[in-house]
N, C-alpha and C positions, 0 to 999 in steps of 0.2 A: 432336130433329131427325131427319128421315127423308131419306135420299138413295136415288136409284135408280142402280144401276150396270149397265153392259152385262154380258152374260154373261162376256166376256173379263176385265173388271176384277174381277168377283166371283170368278172362278177364280183370278186372281192374288192377291187378298187371302187366299183360303182356303189357297192354296199357301204363302204367306208365314207364315201362322199354323201350318200343319201342319209346316213346316220347323223350327219351334222358334225362329225368329228373333224372333217376336213372341208375346206371351202371348195376345192376342186381336185381334179386328178393330179395336177401338178403339185399340189400341197402333199398329197399322199406319197408321191415319188420323192419329193424333197425330204420328207420325214424318214422315209425308208433309207435314203442315202445317208442321212445324218446318223441313223441308228447303225448302219453298217460301218460307218467310220468310227463310231464310238466302240463298237464291238472289236474292231481291229486294234484300237488304242488299249482296250481292256486286255486283250490277248497279249499284247506287247508288255503291259504292266505285269501280268501274271508270269510271263516268261522271265522278266527281270527278277521277280520274287523267287522263282524256281532256281534260277542261276545263283542267286544269293544263298539259297539253302544248300545247293550243291557245293558251294565254297565254304559252307559251315557258318555263314553269317546268320545271326538270329536277331529278332526284334522282340522287345517285351510287349505284353498285351496292351499296356498303357500306350506305348508308341503306336501300335497298330490301330487302336481305337481312336486315338487323337488324329491320326491320318484319315481314317474313315470319316470322322466327324467333319474334318476340314473339307474333304471332298464333297460331302453331302451339302455343306454350306455353299461351296462353289457351284454345284449344280443348281441349287435352289436360286441363287442369285442370277445365274444365267437364264433361268426360266422366267424371271420377272420382266 
């Protein structure tokens, strides 16, 4: 696959690799795609919540925070 980047984006990719945060350009794009996928998942989850609110469904603060803590733990385990 070949992609064309604007000079600004090319510079950003080079800068990220040179900073040592990424091994190479491919790693930059792999992370960018993972983040885009995660953003899409989060938008879908937000929409589920909004739909629940529209239907009058509510969750207690305890339930919400328990869910947030569980998700944080899940993300931390995935990063190990």
